C-alpha atoms as a printed R data frame, in Angstrom:
    type eleno elety resid chain resno       x       y       z
1   ATOM     1    CA   UNK     A     1  -9.391 -23.603  46.645
2   ATOM     2    CA   UNK     A     2  -7.777 -25.414  43.779
3   ATOM     3    CA   UNK     A     3 -11.166 -25.869  41.959
4   ATOM     4    CA   UNK     A     4 -11.955 -22.063  42.371
5   ATOM     5    CA   UNK     A     5  -8.471 -21.269  40.619
6   ATOM     6    CA   UNK     A     6  -9.242 -23.589  37.834
7   ATOM     7    CA   UNK     A     7 -12.741 -22.183  37.328
8   ATOM     8    CA   UNK     A     8 -11.379 -18.503  37.479
9   ATOM     9    CA   UNK     A     9  -8.812 -19.290  34.972
10  ATOM    10    CA   UNK     A    10 -11.200 -20.894  32.701
11  ATOM    11    CA   UNK     A    11 -13.497 -17.834  32.891
12  ATOM    12    CA   UNK     A    12 -10.571 -15.504  32.194
13  ATOM    13    CA   UNK     A    13  -9.521 -17.499  29.192
14  ATOM    14    CA   UNK     A    14 -13.188 -17.297  27.727
15  ATOM    15    CA   UNK     A    15 -13.263 -13.574  28.361
16  ATOM    16    CA   UNK     A    16  -9.840 -13.080  26.587
17  ATOM    17    CA   UNK     A    17 -10.239 -15.643  23.888
18  ATOM    18    CA   UNK     A    18 -12.315 -13.538  21.319
19  ATOM    19    CA   UNK     A    19  -9.217 -11.007  21.244
20  ATOM    20    CA   UNK     A    20  -6.550 -13.603  21.407
21  ATOM    21    CA   UNK     A    21  -8.030 -15.446  18.504
22  ATOM    22    CA   UNK     A    22  -9.503 -12.707  16.586
23  ATOM    23    CA   UNK     A    23  -9.851 -13.361  12.901
24  ATOM    24    CA   UNK     A    24  -8.315 -11.169  10.244
25  ATOM    25    CA   UNK     A    25 -10.752  -8.187   9.328
26  ATOM    26    CA   UNK     A    26 -11.399  -6.897   5.840
27  ATOM    27    CA   UNK     A    27 -10.585  -3.267   5.262
28  ATOM    28    CA   UNK     A    28 -11.282  -1.223   1.939
29  ATOM    29    CA   UNK     A    29  -8.993   1.578   0.761
30  ATOM    30    CA   UNK     A    30 -10.394   5.122   1.062
31  ATOM    31    CA   UNK     A    31  -8.993   6.528  -2.243
32  ATOM    32    CA   UNK     A    32 -10.016  10.123  -1.130
33  ATOM    33    CA   UNK     A    33  -7.616   9.841   1.749
34  ATOM    34    CA   UNK     A    34  -4.882   7.701   0.081
35  ATOM    35    CA   UNK     A    35  -1.924   9.054  -1.759
36  ATOM    36    CA   UNK     A    36   0.400   7.110  -4.076
37  ATOM    37    CA   UNK     A    37   3.140   9.405  -5.132
38  ATOM    38    CA   UNK     A    38   6.381   8.923  -7.202
39  ATOM    39    CA   UNK     A    39   9.424  11.234  -7.765
40  ATOM    40    CA   UNK     A    40  12.133  10.923 -10.371
41  ATOM    41    CA   UNK     A    41  15.189  13.165 -11.113
42  ATOM    42    CA   UNK     A    42  14.642  15.265 -14.219
43  ATOM    43    CA   UNK     A    43  17.853  16.475 -16.159
44  ATOM    44    CA   UNK     A    44  19.746  16.219 -12.958
45  ATOM    45    CA   UNK     A    45  18.260  19.464 -11.618
46  ATOM    46    CA   UNK     A    46  15.299  18.493  -9.597
47  ATOM    47    CA   UNK     A    47  12.767  15.752  -8.948
48  ATOM    48    CA   UNK     A    48   9.401  15.674 -10.619
49  ATOM    49    CA   UNK     A    49   6.533  14.466  -8.386
50  ATOM    50    CA   UNK     A    50   3.665  12.723  -9.680
51  ATOM    51    CA   UNK     A    51   0.540  10.998  -8.044
52  ATOM    52    CA   UNK     A    52  -2.075   8.433  -8.879
53  ATOM    53    CA   UNK     A    53  -5.530   9.791  -7.581
54  ATOM    54    CA   UNK     A    54  -7.884   6.817  -8.184
55  ATOM    55    CA   UNK     A    55  -7.558   3.260  -6.769
56  ATOM    56    CA   UNK     A    56  -9.321   0.416  -5.018
57  ATOM    57    CA   UNK     A    57  -8.003  -2.178  -2.861
58  ATOM    58    CA   UNK     A    58  -8.557  -4.416   0.233
59  ATOM    59    CA   UNK     A    59  -6.512  -5.236   3.297
60  ATOM    60    CA   UNK     A    60  -6.990  -8.374   5.427
61  ATOM    61    CA   UNK     A    61  -5.581  -6.975   8.643
62  ATOM    62    CA   UNK     A    62  -4.831  -9.541  11.504
63  ATOM    63    CA   UNK     A    63  -4.046  -7.374  14.536
64  ATOM    64    CA   UNK     A    64  -2.999 -10.457  16.600
65  ATOM    65    CA   UNK     A    65  -0.681 -11.879  14.000
66  ATOM    66    CA   UNK     A    66   0.188  -8.980  11.721
67  ATOM    67    CA   UNK     A    67   2.595 -11.240   9.536
68  ATOM    68    CA   UNK     A    68  -0.644 -12.949   8.364
69  ATOM    69    CA   UNK     A    69  -2.023  -9.827   6.915
70  ATOM    70    CA   UNK     A    70  -2.475  -9.257   3.182
71  ATOM    71    CA   UNK     A    71  -3.077  -6.386   0.910
72  ATOM    72    CA   UNK     A    72  -4.164  -6.066  -2.759
73  ATOM    73    CA   UNK     A    73  -4.353  -2.765  -4.679
74  ATOM    74    CA   UNK     A    74  -5.475  -1.727  -8.173
75  ATOM    75    CA   UNK     A    75  -4.407   1.740  -9.292
76  ATOM    76    CA   UNK     A    76  -6.143   3.302 -12.236
77  ATOM    77    CA   UNK     A    77  -3.211   4.645 -14.480
78  ATOM    78    CA   UNK     A    78  -5.517   7.171 -16.123
79  ATOM    79    CA   UNK     A    79  -5.576   9.104 -12.859
80  ATOM    80    CA   UNK     A    80  -2.014  10.095 -13.059
81  ATOM    81    CA   UNK     A    81  -1.515  13.804 -12.203
82  ATOM    82    CA   UNK     A    82   2.190  15.425 -12.360
83  ATOM    83    CA   UNK     A    83   1.141  18.992 -12.004
84  ATOM    84    CA   UNK     A    84   1.491  19.845 -15.781
85  ATOM    85    CA   UNK     A    85  -0.959  18.995 -18.585
86  ATOM    86    CA   UNK     A    86   1.769  18.457 -21.222
87  ATOM    87    CA   UNK     A    87   3.739  16.266 -18.911
88  ATOM    88    CA   UNK     A    88   0.628  14.298 -18.021
89  ATOM    89    CA   UNK     A    89   0.081  13.569 -21.807
90  ATOM    90    CA   UNK     A    90   3.854  12.307 -22.107
91  ATOM    91    CA   UNK     A    91   3.850  10.135 -19.095
92  ATOM    92    CA   UNK     A    92   0.564   8.721 -19.919
93  ATOM    93    CA   UNK     A    93   1.803   7.827 -23.467
94  ATOM    94    CA   UNK     A    94   3.072   4.633 -24.829
95  ATOM    95    CA   UNK     A    95   6.818   5.187 -23.973
96  ATOM    96    CA   UNK     A    96   5.935   5.608 -20.273
97  ATOM    97    CA   UNK     A    97   2.762   4.166 -18.492
98  ATOM    98    CA   UNK     A    98   0.856   3.601 -21.838
99  ATOM    99    CA   UNK     A    99  -2.414   3.956 -20.033
100 ATOM   100    CA   UNK     A   100  -4.443   3.180 -23.167
101 ATOM   101    CA   UNK     A   101  -3.024  -0.387 -23.275
102 ATOM   102    CA   UNK     A   102  -2.451  -0.741 -19.469
103 ATOM   103    CA   UNK     A   103  -5.194   0.792 -17.603
104 ATOM   104    CA   UNK     A   104  -4.191  -0.453 -14.146
105 ATOM   105    CA   UNK     A   105  -1.092  -1.004 -11.782
106 ATOM   106    CA   UNK     A   106  -1.618  -3.979  -9.546
107 ATOM   107    CA   UNK     A   107   0.051  -4.867  -6.253
108 ATOM   108    CA   UNK     A   108  -0.555  -8.025  -4.336
109 ATOM   109    CA   UNK     A   109   1.214  -8.848  -1.194
110 ATOM   110    CA   UNK     A   110   3.049 -12.230  -0.832
111 ATOM   111    CA   UNK     A   111   4.279 -11.721   2.677
112 ATOM   112    CA   UNK     A   112   4.655  -9.631   5.793
113 ATOM   113    CA   UNK     A   113   7.743  -9.337   7.816
114 ATOM   114    CA   UNK     A   114   7.261  -7.574  11.093
115 ATOM   115    CA   UNK     A   115  10.228  -5.478  12.014
116 ATOM   116    CA   UNK     A   116   9.135  -3.528  14.958
117 ATOM   117    CA   UNK     A   117   6.217  -2.615  17.150
118 ATOM   118    CA   UNK     A   118   4.602  -0.546  14.403
119 ATOM   119    CA   UNK     A   119   6.837  -1.422  11.385
120 ATOM   120    CA   UNK     A   120   7.013  -4.116   8.780
121 ATOM   121    CA   UNK     A   121   8.428  -5.010   5.361
122 ATOM   122    CA   UNK     A   122   5.546  -5.860   3.031
123 ATOM   123    CA   UNK     A   123   6.734  -7.953   0.095
124 ATOM   124    CA   UNK     A   124   4.635  -8.434  -2.992
125 ATOM   125    CA   UNK     A   125   4.262  -8.562  -6.704
126 ATOM   126    CA   UNK     A   126   4.003  -5.212  -8.568
127 ATOM   127    CA   UNK     A   127   2.603  -5.341 -12.156
128 ATOM   128    CA   UNK     A   128   3.170  -2.201 -14.443
129 ATOM   129    CA   UNK     A   129   2.732  -2.349 -18.155
130 ATOM   130    CA   UNK     A   130   2.106  -6.122 -18.001
131 ATOM   131    CA   UNK     A   131   5.597  -6.528 -16.298
132 ATOM   132    CA   UNK     A   132   5.533  -8.094 -12.760
133 ATOM   133    CA   UNK     A   133   8.444  -7.534 -10.542
134 ATOM   134    CA   UNK     A   134   8.860  -8.469  -6.774
135 ATOM   135    CA   UNK     A   135   8.961  -5.342  -4.496
136 ATOM   136    CA   UNK     A   136   9.503  -4.597  -0.744
137 ATOM   137    CA   UNK     A   137   7.561  -1.830   0.968
138 ATOM   138    CA   UNK     A   138   8.798  -0.395   4.196
139 ATOM   139    CA   UNK     A   139   5.696   0.171   6.067
140 ATOM   140    CA   UNK     A   140   4.683   1.886   9.276
141 ATOM   141    CA   UNK     A   141   1.263   1.305  11.065
142 ATOM   142    CA   UNK     A   142   0.177   4.857  11.970
143 ATOM   143    CA   UNK     A   143  -2.832   4.009  13.854
144 ATOM   144    CA   UNK     A   144  -5.971   1.683  14.117
145 ATOM   145    CA   UNK     A   145  -9.061   3.093  15.700
146 ATOM   146    CA   UNK     A   146 -12.380   4.935  15.101
147 ATOM   147    CA   UNK     A   147 -12.160   7.545  12.201
148 ATOM   148    CA   UNK     A   148 -13.507  10.862  13.777
149 ATOM   149    CA   UNK     A   149 -15.045  11.654  10.502
150 ATOM   150    CA   UNK     A   150 -16.814   8.490   9.545
151 ATOM   151    CA   UNK     A   151 -17.127   6.842  13.155
152 ATOM   152    CA   UNK     A   152 -15.940   3.686  11.345
153 ATOM   153    CA   UNK     A   153 -12.885   1.652  12.356
154 ATOM   154    CA   UNK     A   154 -10.025   2.560  10.272
155 ATOM   155    CA   UNK     A   155  -6.273   1.825   9.757
156 ATOM   156    CA   UNK     A   156  -3.613   4.238   8.584
157 ATOM   157    CA   UNK     A   157  -0.260   3.254   7.085
158 ATOM   158    CA   UNK     A   158   2.796   5.002   5.516
159 ATOM   159    CA   UNK     A   159   5.060   3.141   3.171
160 ATOM   160    CA   UNK     A   160   7.987   3.687   0.824
161 ATOM   161    CA   UNK     A   161  10.140   1.847  -1.708
162 ATOM   162    CA   UNK     A   162  12.264   2.411  -4.691
163 ATOM   163    CA   UNK     A   163  11.893   1.112  -8.212
164 ATOM   164    CA   UNK     A   164  13.720   0.854 -11.382
165 ATOM   165    CA   UNK     A   165  11.639   2.328 -14.230
166 ATOM   166    CA   UNK     A   166  13.613   0.435 -16.710
167 ATOM   167    CA   UNK     A   167  12.556  -2.816 -14.970
168 ATOM   168    CA   UNK     A   168   9.035  -2.009 -15.922
169 ATOM   169    CA   UNK     A   169   9.762  -1.366 -19.586
170 ATOM   170    CA   UNK     A   170  10.282   2.464 -19.134
171 ATOM   171    CA   UNK     A   171  13.776   3.159 -20.344
172 ATOM   172    CA   UNK     A   172  13.096   6.211 -22.501
173 ATOM   173    CA   UNK     A   173  15.364   9.191 -22.159
174 ATOM   174    CA   UNK     A   174  17.717   7.282 -19.763
175 ATOM   175    CA   UNK     A   175  20.519   9.794 -20.102
176 ATOM   176    CA   UNK     A   176  18.092  12.510 -19.054
177 ATOM   177    CA   UNK     A   177  15.566  11.208 -16.637
178 ATOM   178    CA   UNK     A   178  16.666   9.128 -13.630
179 ATOM   179    CA   UNK     A   179  16.066   5.416 -13.465
180 ATOM   180    CA   UNK     A   180  15.466   5.251  -9.766
181 ATOM   181    CA   UNK     A   181  11.891   6.139  -8.777
182 ATOM   182    CA   UNK     A   182  11.081   6.765  -5.239
183 ATOM   183    CA   UNK     A   183   7.487   5.746  -4.229
184 ATOM   184    CA   UNK     A   184   5.527   7.155  -1.158
185 ATOM   185    CA   UNK     A   185   2.280   5.817  -0.039
186 ATOM   186    CA   UNK     A   186  -0.144   7.323   2.576
187 ATOM   187    CA   UNK     A   187  -3.006   4.764   2.913
188 ATOM   188    CA   UNK     A   188  -6.132   5.060   4.809
189 ATOM   189    CA   UNK     A   189  -8.518   1.976   4.930
190 ATOM   190    CA   UNK     A   190 -11.974   1.546   6.664
191 ATOM   191    CA   UNK     A   191 -13.155  -1.642   8.028
192 ATOM   192    CA   UNK     A   192 -15.543  -3.282   5.519
193 ATOM   193    CA   UNK     A   193 -19.290  -3.453   6.515
């Protein structure tokens, strides 16, 4: 009887082992279903909302050990859209994002701290206009599963943080435009083939 129990336990371990020790999986960001938005107070009246429409990036997602996951993203600064052509021109100019000199915003994670069943703080290095600062994103895993549209395995996340624009070399109009910039990210990524 003891031998049977040992054999059964061994077989169970073999069946469960692939899931228990699954390797991290690579996911590619789906830019058409990902939104990177920012909002900043204008003249104290209201908030202007902008968005970057074009980006690439990779997630190494470890479902068994989420704190071992990583993410890297490159955002095309020329894809900035604020809802007004004149404002787009100003914000893309040298006093703001200076997209001619700095065509990309880059984020590279440095650590993931799991804070709940579906939540984590993702820490990383954010580079804007050649200036790198450490940031922390409050992130929520919305779902991992088959995307009904593509039939591919997908992962969806929401994340937020706040930044000082002056910390990234954008201190123009400091008495008119707020320094605190709220960031909201809605991210979809598909498992790499």
